[in-house]
C-alpha positions as CSV (number, residue, x, y, z in Angstrom):
1,M,53.2,115.7,137.6
2,Q,49.9,116.4,135.9
3,A,51.4,119.5,134.3
4,F,54.2,117.4,132.9
5,A,51.8,114.7,131.6
6,A,49.6,117.4,130.0
7,S,52.5,118.8,128.1
8,S,52.3,118.0,124.4
9,R,56.1,118.0,124.0
10,L,58.9,116.5,126.0
11,S,61.9,118.7,126.7
12,Y,65.2,117.8,124.9
13,D,66.9,117.1,128.3
14,Y,64.2,114.7,129.3
15,L,64.5,112.8,125.9
16,V,68.3,112.5,126.3
17,I,68.0,111.2,129.9
18,C,65.4,108.7,129.0
19,S,66.9,107.4,125.8
20,G,70.5,107.4,126.9
21,M,71.3,108.8,123.4
22,T,73.1,112.1,123.1
23,A,73.5,114.3,120.1
24,Y,77.3,113.5,120.2
25,T,76.6,109.8,119.9
26,A,74.0,110.3,117.2
27,V,76.2,112.4,114.9
28,A,79.1,110.0,115.2
29,E,77.5,107.8,112.5
30,P,78.1,109.0,108.9
31,H,74.6,108.0,107.6
32,R,73.0,110.0,110.4
33,R,75.1,113.0,109.5
34,Q,74.0,112.6,105.9
35,I,70.3,112.6,107.0
36,L,70.9,115.8,109.0
37,D,72.6,117.4,106.0
38,L,69.5,116.6,103.9
39,L,67.1,117.9,106.6
40,R,68.9,121.3,106.7
41,A,67.1,122.4,103.6
42,R,63.6,121.3,104.5
43,E,61.4,118.6,106.0
44,R,61.7,115.2,104.1
45,S,59.8,111.9,104.1
46,V,61.4,108.6,104.8
47,G,60.9,107.6,101.2
48,E,62.7,110.7,100.0
49,L,65.6,110.1,102.4
50,V,65.8,106.5,101.2
51,G,66.1,107.7,97.6
52,R,68.8,110.3,98.5
53,I,70.9,108.2,100.8
54,G,70.7,104.8,99.2
55,L,69.9,102.8,102.3
56,S,66.9,100.5,102.7
57,Q,63.7,101.9,104.3
58,P,64.3,100.0,107.5
59,G,67.8,101.3,107.7
60,V,66.8,104.9,107.3
61,S,64.0,104.4,109.8
62,K,66.5,103.0,112.3
63,H,68.7,106.1,111.9
64,L,65.8,108.4,112.2
65,K,64.7,106.8,115.4
66,V,68.2,107.3,116.8
67,L,68.1,111.0,115.7
68,R,64.6,111.4,117.2
69,D,65.7,109.8,120.5
70,A,68.7,112.2,120.6
71,G,66.3,115.2,120.1
72,L,67.9,116.1,116.7
73,V,64.9,115.7,114.6
74,D,61.1,116.1,114.9
75,V,58.5,114.1,113.1
76,R,55.2,115.6,111.8
77,P,52.5,113.1,110.8
78,D,50.5,114.2,107.7
79,G,47.9,111.6,106.8
80,K,49.8,108.4,106.1
81,Q,53.1,110.2,105.6
82,R,55.5,111.3,108.2
83,W,57.7,114.3,107.7
84,Y,61.1,114.7,109.5
85,G,62.6,118.0,110.3
86,L,65.7,119.3,111.9
87,R,65.8,120.6,115.5
88,A,68.3,123.4,115.9
89,Q,68.8,123.5,119.7
90,P,70.8,120.3,120.2
91,L,73.0,121.2,117.2
92,A,73.6,124.6,118.7
93,E,74.8,122.8,121.9
94,L,77.2,120.7,119.7
95,D,78.5,123.9,118.1
96,E,79.1,125.5,121.5
97,W,81.0,122.4,122.6
98,L,83.2,122.5,119.4
99,L,84.1,126.2,119.7
100,P,87.2,125.7,121.9
101,Y,88.5,123.1,119.5
102,R,88.0,125.4,116.5
103,E,89.8,128.1,118.3
104,Y,92.6,125.7,119.2
105,W,93.1,124.6,115.6
106,S,92.7,128.1,114.2
107,G,95.6,129.2,116.5
108,R,97.7,126.2,115.5
109,L,97.1,126.8,111.8
110,D,97.9,130.6,112.2
111,A,101.2,129.6,113.8
112,L,102.0,127.2,111.0
113,E,101.3,129.9,108.4
114,T,103.6,132.3,110.2
115,H,106.3,129.7,110.4
116,L,106.0,128.9,106.7
117,E,106.1,132.6,105.7
118,E,109.2,133.2,107.9
119,N,111.0,130.0,106.6
120,P,110.3,129.8,102.8
């Protein structure tokens, strides 16, 4: 237990178990997806996210907390400012889960294309 307490970072799995929030639940909300889209390019402050998204500062902070609890973003304090950055691992897990659905739809669209070509 001491080794766990001494660890400076909690694992993603531990965060999800304790918070009850999953990456799937977190990305279901459009503003949170918008925040993730903005964080793809680089770290951003809450103030910058507020300006880009058009929500209030408390609203953006609430969404960032959900994203942090789901393990999708990290926060880095720098003096009085906090910088938020994207964590790739949970998103890779989402991508892996979506793969069979992409394959399913790709096959269905290929079949539609073939049908349309054969029946002009």
